[in-house]
Each structure stands twice: as structure tokens, then as C-alpha cells.
DOGU-159201 format. One record per residue: residue number from 0; x, y, z of N, C-alpha, C, O in turn. Coordinates in steps of 0.2 Angstrom, whole numbers, plus 5000, padded with zeros to 4 digits. Each point is the difference from the previous one (the first is absolute). Layout:
! DOGU-159201
<node nr="NUM" n_c1="X" n_c2="Y" n_c3="Z" ca_c1="X" ca_c2="Y" ca_c3="Z" c_c1="X" c_c2="Y" c_c3="Z" o_c1="X" o_c2="Y" o_c3="Z"/>
...
This chain:
! DOGU-159201
<node nr="0" n_c1="4875" n_c2="4856" n_c3="5335" ca_c1="4997" ca_c2="5000" ca_c3="4994" c_c1="4997" c_c2="4993" c_c3="4998" o_c1="5003" o_c2="4995" o_c3="5001"/>
<node nr="1" n_c1="4991" n_c2="5005" n_c3="4997" ca_c1="4996" ca_c2="4994" ca_c3="4998" c_c1="5004" c_c2="4998" c_c3="4993" o_c1="5001" o_c2="5004" o_c3="4995"/>
<node nr="2" n_c1="5003" n_c2="4990" n_c3="5005" ca_c1="5003" ca_c2="4998" ca_c3="4994" c_c1="4996" c_c2="4998" c_c3="4995" o_c1="5003" o_c2="5000" o_c3="4994"/>
<node nr="3" n_c1="4991" n_c2="5000" n_c3="5006" ca_c1="4995" ca_c2="4998" ca_c3="4994" c_c1="4996" c_c2="5006" c_c3="4998" o_c1="4995" o_c2="5000" o_c3="4997"/>
<node nr="4" n_c1="5007" n_c2="5006" n_c3="5006" ca_c1="4996" ca_c2="5006" ca_c3="4998" c_c1="5003" c_c2="5004" c_c3="4995" o_c1="5005" o_c2="5004" o_c3="5001"/>
<node nr="5" n_c1="4993" n_c2="4996" n_c3="4992" ca_c1="5003" ca_c2="5003" ca_c3="4995" c_c1="5001" c_c2="5007" c_c3="5001" o_c1="5005" o_c2="5003" o_c3="4998"/>
<node nr="6" n_c1="4990" n_c2="5001" n_c3="5004" ca_c1="5001" ca_c2="5007" ca_c3="5001" c_c1="5006" c_c2="5002" c_c3="5004" o_c1="5003" o_c2="5004" o_c3="4998"/>
<node nr="7" n_c1="4999" n_c2="4992" n_c3="5007" ca_c1="5005" ca_c2="5002" ca_c3="5004" c_c1="5007" c_c2="4999" c_c3="4996" o_c1="5004" o_c2="5004" o_c3="5000"/>
<node nr="8" n_c1="4996" n_c2="4990" n_c3="4996" ca_c1="5006" ca_c2="4999" ca_c3="4996" c_c1="5001" c_c2="5006" c_c3="4995" o_c1="5005" o_c2="5002" o_c3="4999"/>
<node nr="9" n_c1="4989" n_c2="4999" n_c3="4998" ca_c1="5000" ca_c2="5005" ca_c3="4995" c_c1="5002" c_c2="5007" c_c3="5003" o_c1="5005" o_c2="5003" o_c3="4997"/>
<node nr="10" n_c1="4993" n_c2="4999" n_c3="5008" ca_c1="5002" ca_c2="5006" ca_c3="5004" c_c1="5007" c_c2="5000" c_c3="5002" o_c1="5004" o_c2="5006" o_c3="5000"/>
<node nr="11" n_c1="4999" n_c2="4988" n_c3="5002" ca_c1="5007" ca_c2="5000" ca_c3="5002" c_c1="5004" c_c2="5001" c_c3="4994" o_c1="5006" o_c2="5003" o_c3="5000"/>
<node nr="12" n_c1="4992" n_c2="4993" n_c3="4994" ca_c1="5004" ca_c2="5001" ca_c3="4994" c_c1="5001" c_c2="5007" c_c3="4998" o_c1="5005" o_c2="5002" o_c3="4998"/>
<node nr="13" n_c1="4989" n_c2="5002" n_c3="5002" ca_c1="5000" ca_c2="5007" ca_c3="4997" c_c1="5004" c_c2="5004" c_c3="5006" o_c1="5004" o_c2="5005" o_c3="4998"/>
<node nr="14" n_c1="4995" n_c2="4994" n_c3="5008" ca_c1="5004" ca_c2="5004" ca_c3="5005" c_c1="5008" c_c2="4999" c_c3="4999" o_c1="5003" o_c2="5005" o_c3="5000"/>
<node nr="15" n_c1="4999" n_c2="4988" n_c3="4999" ca_c1="5006" ca_c2="4999" ca_c3="4999" c_c1="5003" c_c2="5004" c_c3="4994" o_c1="5006" o_c2="5002" o_c3="5000"/>
<node nr="16" n_c1="4990" n_c2="4998" n_c3="4994" ca_c1="5002" ca_c2="5003" ca_c3="4995" c_c1="5001" c_c2="5007" c_c3="5000" o_c1="5004" o_c2="5003" o_c3="4996"/>
<node nr="17" n_c1="4992" n_c2="5000" n_c3="5008" ca_c1="5001" ca_c2="5007" ca_c3="5001" c_c1="5005" c_c2="5002" c_c3="5006" o_c1="5002" o_c2="5006" o_c3="5000"/>
<node nr="18" n_c1="5000" n_c2="4989" n_c3="5004" ca_c1="5005" ca_c2="5001" ca_c3="5005" c_c1="5006" c_c2="5004" c_c3="4999" o_c1="5001" o_c2="5004" o_c3="5003"/>
<node nr="19" n_c1="5002" n_c2="4995" n_c3="4991" ca_c1="5006" ca_c2="5004" ca_c3="4998" c_c1="4999" c_c2="5007" c_c3="4999" o_c1="5004" o_c2="5004" o_c3="5002"/>
<node nr="20" n_c1="4990" n_c2="4998" n_c3="4996" ca_c1="4999" ca_c2="5007" ca_c3="4999" c_c1="4999" c_c2="5004" c_c3="5007" o_c1="5001" o_c2="5006" o_c3="5000"/>
<node nr="21" n_c1="4997" n_c2="4990" n_c3="5005" ca_c1="4999" ca_c2="5004" ca_c3="5006" c_c1="5006" c_c2="4999" c_c3="5006" o_c1="5001" o_c2="5003" o_c3="5004"/>
<node nr="22" n_c1="5002" n_c2="4991" n_c3="4995" ca_c1="5006" ca_c2="4999" ca_c3="5005" c_c1="5006" c_c2="5001" c_c3="4997" o_c1="5005" o_c2="4999" o_c3="5004"/>
<node nr="23" n_c1="4996" n_c2="5002" n_c3="4990" ca_c1="5007" ca_c2="5001" ca_c3="4997" c_c1="5004" c_c2="4994" c_c3="4999" o_c1="5006" o_c2="5000" o_c3="4999"/>
<node nr="24" n_c1="4991" n_c2="4994" n_c3="5001" ca_c1="5003" ca_c2="4994" ca_c3="4999" c_c1="5001" c_c2="4999" c_c3="4992" o_c1="4997" o_c2="5004" o_c3="4996"/>
<node nr="25" n_c1="5007" n_c2="4992" n_c3="5002" ca_c1="5001" ca_c2="4998" ca_c3="4993" c_c1="4994" c_c2="4995" c_c3="4998" o_c1="4999" o_c2="4996" o_c3="5005"/>
<node nr="26" n_c1="4998" n_c2="5005" n_c3="4990" ca_c1="4995" ca_c2="4995" ca_c3="4998" c_c1="5002" c_c2="4993" c_c3="5000" o_c1="4996" o_c2="4996" o_c3="5002"/>
<node nr="27" n_c1="5010" n_c2="5002" n_c3="4997" ca_c1="5002" ca_c2="4993" ca_c3="5000" c_c1="5000" c_c2="4997" c_c3="5007" o_c1="5000" o_c2="4994" o_c3="5000"/>
<node nr="28" n_c1="5000" n_c2="5010" n_c3="5005" ca_c1="5000" ca_c2="4997" ca_c3="5007" c_c1="4993" c_c2="4997" c_c3="5001" o_c1="4999" o_c2="4996" o_c3="5005"/>
<node nr="29" n_c1="4995" n_c2="5006" n_c3="4991" ca_c1="4994" ca_c2="4997" ca_c3="5002" c_c1="4997" c_c2="4996" c_c3="4993" o_c1="4995" o_c2="4998" o_c3="5001"/>
<node nr="30" n_c1="5009" n_c2="5002" n_c3="4994" ca_c1="4998" ca_c2="4997" ca_c3="4994" c_c1="4997" c_c2="4992" c_c3="5001" o_c1="4994" o_c2="4999" o_c3="4998"/>
<node nr="31" n_c1="5010" n_c2="4997" n_c3="5005" ca_c1="4998" ca_c2="4994" ca_c3="5001" c_c1="4993" c_c2="4999" c_c3="5004" o_c1="4996" o_c2="4997" o_c3="4999"/>
<node nr="32" n_c1="5004" n_c2="5008" n_c3="5007" ca_c1="4994" ca_c2="5000" ca_c3="5004" c_c1="4994" c_c2="5002" c_c3="4997" o_c1="4994" o_c2="4998" o_c3="5001"/>
<node nr="33" n_c1="5007" n_c2="5007" n_c3="4994" ca_c1="4994" ca_c2="5003" ca_c3="4996" c_c1="4997" c_c2="4994" c_c3="4996" o_c1="4994" o_c2="4999" o_c3="5000"/>
<node nr="34" n_c1="5011" n_c2="4998" n_c3="4996" ca_c1="4998" ca_c2="4994" ca_c3="4996" c_c1="4997" c_c2="4995" c_c3="5004" o_c1="4995" o_c2="4997" o_c3="4997"/>
<node nr="35" n_c1="5007" n_c2="5001" n_c3="5008" ca_c1="4997" ca_c2="4995" ca_c3="5004" c_c1="4993" c_c2="5002" c_c3="5003" o_c1="4995" o_c2="4996" o_c3="4999"/>
<node nr="36" n_c1="5005" n_c2="5009" n_c3="5004" ca_c1="4993" ca_c2="5002" ca_c3="5002" c_c1="4995" c_c2="5001" c_c3="4994" o_c1="4994" o_c2="4998" o_c3="5001"/>
<node nr="37" n_c1="5008" n_c2="5004" n_c3="4993" ca_c1="4996" ca_c2="5001" ca_c3="4995" c_c1="4997" c_c2="4993" c_c3="4997" o_c1="4995" o_c2="4999" o_c3="4999"/>
<node nr="38" n_c1="5010" n_c2="4997" n_c3="5001" ca_c1="4998" ca_c2="4993" ca_c3="4998" c_c1="4995" c_c2="4996" c_c3="5005" o_c1="4996" o_c2="4997" o_c3="4998"/>
<node nr="39" n_c1="5006" n_c2="5004" n_c3="5008" ca_c1="4995" ca_c2="4998" ca_c3="5005" c_c1="4993" c_c2="5002" c_c3="4999" o_c1="4995" o_c2="4996" o_c3="5000"/>
<node nr="40" n_c1="5004" n_c2="5011" n_c3="5000" ca_c1="4994" ca_c2="5003" ca_c3="4998" c_c1="4997" c_c2="4997" c_c3="4994" o_c1="4994" o_c2="4998" o_c3="5000"/>
<node nr="41" n_c1="5010" n_c2="5002" n_c3="4995" ca_c1="4996" ca_c2="4998" ca_c3="4993" c_c1="4999" c_c2="4992" c_c3="5000" o_c1="4995" o_c2="4998" o_c3="4997"/>
<node nr="42" n_c1="5008" n_c2="4998" n_c3="5007" ca_c1="4998" ca_c2="4993" ca_c3="5001" c_c1="4993" c_c2="5000" c_c3="5004" o_c1="4997" o_c2="4995" o_c3="4999"/>
<node nr="43" n_c1="5002" n_c2="5010" n_c3="5005" ca_c1="4994" ca_c2="4999" ca_c3="5005" c_c1="4994" c_c2="5004" c_c3="4996" o_c1="4994" o_c2="4998" o_c3="5000"/>
<node nr="44" n_c1="5008" n_c2="5007" n_c3="4996" ca_c1="4994" ca_c2="5003" ca_c3="4996" c_c1="5004" c_c2="5004" c_c3="4994" o_c1="5003" o_c2="5005" o_c3="5001"/>
<node nr="45" n_c1="4996" n_c2="4992" n_c3="4993" ca_c1="5003" ca_c2="5002" ca_c3="4995" c_c1="4997" c_c2="5006" c_c3="4996" o_c1="5002" o_c2="5003" o_c3="4995"/>
<node nr="46" n_c1="4992" n_c2="5000" n_c3="5008" ca_c1="4997" ca_c2="5005" ca_c3="4997" c_c1="5001" c_c2="5008" c_c3="5003" o_c1="4997" o_c2="5004" o_c3="4998"/>
<node nr="47" n_c1="5008" n_c2="4996" n_c3="5006" ca_c1="5002" ca_c2="5006" ca_c3="5004" c_c1="5006" c_c2="5003" c_c3="4995" o_c1="5004" o_c2="4997" o_c3="4998"/>
<node nr="48" n_c1="4995" n_c2="5010" n_c3="5001" ca_c1="5005" ca_c2="5004" ca_c3="4997" c_c1="5006" c_c2="5001" c_c3="5004" o_c1="5006" o_c2="5001" o_c3="4997"/>
<node nr="49" n_c1="4994" n_c2="5000" n_c3="5009" ca_c1="5005" ca_c2="5003" ca_c3="5004" c_c1="5006" c_c2="4995" c_c3="5000" o_c1="5006" o_c2="5003" o_c3="4999"/>
<node nr="50" n_c1="4994" n_c2="4991" n_c3="5001" ca_c1="5007" ca_c2="4996" ca_c3="5000" c_c1="5003" c_c2="5001" c_c3="4993" o_c1="5006" o_c2="4999" o_c3="5000"/>
<node nr="51" n_c1="4990" n_c2="5002" n_c3="4995" ca_c1="5003" ca_c2="5000" ca_c3="4993" c_c1="5003" c_c2="5007" c_c3="4999" o_c1="5005" o_c2="5001" o_c3="4997"/>
<node nr="52" n_c1="4992" n_c2="5005" n_c3="5007" ca_c1="5004" ca_c2="5006" ca_c3="5000" c_c1="5006" c_c2="4999" c_c3="5004" o_c1="5005" o_c2="5003" o_c3="4998"/>
<node nr="53" n_c1="4995" n_c2="4994" n_c3="5008" ca_c1="5006" ca_c2="4999" ca_c3="5004" c_c1="5005" c_c2="4996" c_c3="4996" o_c1="5006" o_c2="5002" o_c3="4999"/>
<node nr="54" n_c1="4993" n_c2="4992" n_c3="4997" ca_c1="5004" ca_c2="4998" ca_c3="4996" c_c1="5003" c_c2="5004" c_c3="4994" o_c1="5006" o_c2="5001" o_c3="4999"/>
<node nr="55" n_c1="4990" n_c2="5003" n_c3="4998" ca_c1="5002" ca_c2="5005" ca_c3="4995" c_c1="5005" c_c2="5005" c_c3="5003" o_c1="5005" o_c2="5002" o_c3="4996"/>
<node nr="56" n_c1="4994" n_c2="5001" n_c3="5010" ca_c1="5004" ca_c2="5004" ca_c3="5003" c_c1="5007" c_c2="4996" c_c3="5001" o_c1="5006" o_c2="5002" o_c3="4998"/>
<node nr="57" n_c1="4994" n_c2="4992" n_c3="5005" ca_c1="5006" ca_c2="4997" ca_c3="5002" c_c1="5004" c_c2="4998" c_c3="4994" o_c1="5006" o_c2="5001" o_c3="5000"/>
<node nr="58" n_c1="4991" n_c2="4997" n_c3="4994" ca_c1="5003" ca_c2="4999" ca_c3="4994" c_c1="5003" c_c2="5006" c_c3="4997" o_c1="5006" o_c2="5001" o_c3="4997"/>
<node nr="59" n_c1="4990" n_c2="5005" n_c3="5003" ca_c1="5002" ca_c2="5006" ca_c3="4998" c_c1="5007" c_c2="5002" c_c3="5004" o_c1="5004" o_c2="5004" o_c3="4996"/>
<node nr="60" n_c1="4996" n_c2="4995" n_c3="5010" ca_c1="5006" ca_c2="5003" ca_c3="5003" c_c1="5006" c_c2="4995" c_c3="4999" o_c1="5005" o_c2="5003" o_c3="5000"/>
<node nr="61" n_c1="4993" n_c2="4991" n_c3="4998" ca_c1="5006" ca_c2="4996" ca_c3="4998" c_c1="5001" c_c2="5000" c_c3="4993" o_c1="5003" o_c2="4995" o_c3="4997"/>
<node nr="62" n_c1="4995" n_c2="5010" n_c3="4999" ca_c1="5001" ca_c2="5001" ca_c3="4993" c_c1="4997" c_c2="4994" c_c3="4996" o_c1="5003" o_c2="4999" o_c3="4994"/>
<node nr="63" n_c1="4992" n_c2="4997" n_c3="5008" ca_c1="4997" ca_c2="4995" ca_c3="4996" c_c1="4994" c_c2="5003" c_c3="4996" o_c1="4994" o_c2="4998" o_c3="5002"/>
<node nr="64" n_c1="5007" n_c2="5005" n_c3="4993" ca_c1="4995" ca_c2="5004" ca_c3="4997" c_c1="4994" c_c2="4996" c_c3="4997" o_c1="4994" o_c2="5002" o_c3="5001"/>
<node nr="65" n_c1="5008" n_c2="4993" n_c3="4996" ca_c1="4994" ca_c2="4996" ca_c3="4997" c_c1="4996" c_c2="4996" c_c3="5005" o_c1="4994" o_c2="5000" o_c3="4999"/>
<node nr="66" n_c1="5009" n_c2="4998" n_c3="5007" ca_c1="4996" ca_c2="4997" ca_c3="5006" c_c1="4996" c_c2="5005" c_c3="5003" o_c1="4995" o_c2="4999" o_c3="5002"/>
<node nr="67" n_c1="5008" n_c2="5008" n_c3="4999" ca_c1="4996" ca_c2="5005" ca_c3="5003" c_c1="4994" c_c2="5002" c_c3="4996" o_c1="4995" o_c2="5001" o_c3="5003"/>
<node nr="68" n_c1="5006" n_c2="5000" n_c3="4990" ca_c1="4994" ca_c2="5002" ca_c3="4996" c_c1="4995" c_c2="4994" c_c3="5000" o_c1="4994" o_c2="5002" o_c3="5001"/>
<node nr="69" n_c1="5008" n_c2="4992" n_c3="4999" ca_c1="4995" ca_c2="4994" ca_c3="5000" c_c1="4996" c_c2="5000" c_c3="5007" o_c1="4994" o_c2="4999" o_c3="5000"/>
<node nr="70" n_c1="5010" n_c2="5003" n_c3="5006" ca_c1="4996" ca_c2="5000" ca_c3="5006" c_c1="4996" c_c2="5006" c_c3="5000" o_c1="4994" o_c2="4999" o_c3="5003"/>
<node nr="71" n_c1="5008" n_c2="5007" n_c3="4995" ca_c1="4995" ca_c2="5006" ca_c3="5000" c_c1="4994" c_c2="4999" c_c3="4995" o_c1="4995" o_c2="5002" o_c3="5002"/>
<node nr="72" n_c1="5006" n_c2="4995" n_c3="4993" ca_c1="4995" ca_c2="4998" ca_c3="4995" c_c1="4995" c_c2="4996" c_c3="5003" o_c1="4994" o_c2="5001" o_c3="5000"/>
<node nr="73" n_c1="5008" n_c2="4994" n_c3="5004" ca_c1="4995" ca_c2="4996" ca_c3="5003" c_c1="4996" c_c2="5003" c_c3="5006" o_c1="4994" o_c2="4998" o_c3="5000"/>
<node nr="74" n_c1="5009" n_c2="5006" n_c3="5004" ca_c1="4997" ca_c2="5004" ca_c3="5004" c_c1="4995" c_c2="5005" c_c3="4997" o_c1="4994" o_c2="5000" o_c3="5003"/>
<node nr="75" n_c1="5008" n_c2="5003" n_c3="4992" ca_c1="4995" ca_c2="5004" ca_c3="4996" c_c1="4994" c_c2="4996" c_c3="4998" o_c1="4994" o_c2="5002" o_c3="5000"/>
<node nr="76" n_c1="5007" n_c2="4992" n_c3="4997" ca_c1="4995" ca_c2="4995" ca_c3="4998" c_c1="4995" c_c2="4998" c_c3="5005" o_c1="4994" o_c2="5000" o_c3="4999"/>
<node nr="77" n_c1="5009" n_c2="4999" n_c3="5007" ca_c1="4996" ca_c2="4998" ca_c3="5006" c_c1="4996" c_c2="5005" c_c3="5002" o_c1="4994" o_c2="4999" o_c3="5001"/>
<node nr="78" n_c1="5009" n_c2="5007" n_c3="5001" ca_c1="4997" ca_c2="5006" ca_c3="5003" c_c1="5002" c_c2="5006" c_c3="4997" o_c1="5004" o_c2="5004" o_c3="5002"/>
<node nr="79" n_c1="4993" n_c2="4998" n_c3="4992" ca_c1="5001" ca_c2="5006" ca_c3="4996" c_c1="5000" c_c2="5006" c_c3="5004" o_c1="5004" o_c2="5005" o_c3="4998"/>
<node nr="80" n_c1="4992" n_c2="4996" n_c3="5007" ca_c1="4999" ca_c2="5006" ca_c3="5004" c_c1="5003" c_c2="5000" c_c3="5006" o_c1="4998" o_c2="5004" o_c3="5004"/>
<node nr="81" n_c1="5006" n_c2="4991" n_c3="4997" ca_c1="5004" ca_c2="5000" ca_c3="5007" c_c1="5005" c_c2="5005" c_c3="5001" o_c1="5003" o_c2="5001" o_c3="4995"/>
<node nr="82" n_c1="4997" n_c2="5003" n_c3="5011" ca_c1="5004" ca_c2="5005" ca_c3="5000" c_c1="5008" c_c2="4999" c_c3="5000" o_c1="5003" o_c2="5004" o_c3="4997"/>
<node nr="83" n_c1="5000" n_c2="4990" n_c3="5005" ca_c1="5006" ca_c2="4999" ca_c3="4999" c_c1="5002" c_c2="4999" c_c3="4993" o_c1="5006" o_c2="4998" o_c3="4998"/>
């Protein structure tokens, strides 16, 4: 993976956030990796909604409701019609 390619980090953060749904893992097993990939994506391109959605899911699973809401709201602000 190109370490300077924001869409790759964005996709990885979202894939990791959804991983527990499909693999039966506990969300805490990917929490740090979701936040790391999302942060890298945002540093490279702060206009993408996906890493904010990924953060929101990670925070939600960790019962960090205010952080989750802020992340989801940011995603909606950036791309209100985005499917995730």
C-alpha cells in the first residue's frame, strides 16, 4: 500500500471498523488500528468522510458516545450523500 495514498488508509479504516461484524471478533481488537488508519487518512486528505465514519463506529463500539456523534456529524458535513 502506498503510505501517502489517503483513499487506501480511508478504505482500511472502514474495513477494520466493519471487521467485527463479519469475522466475529470483538470491536476492541481493532479499535486502535481503526483509529490509526483513520488518522493517517485524515492527515493526508481531511475531506474524506470514510475515516470519520470509521472513527464513529470505533467510538460507538467503545461506548464513547460524544466522540462517536462528533465523528458521524463530521462525516455528514463532508459528504452528506455518502453511503456509509
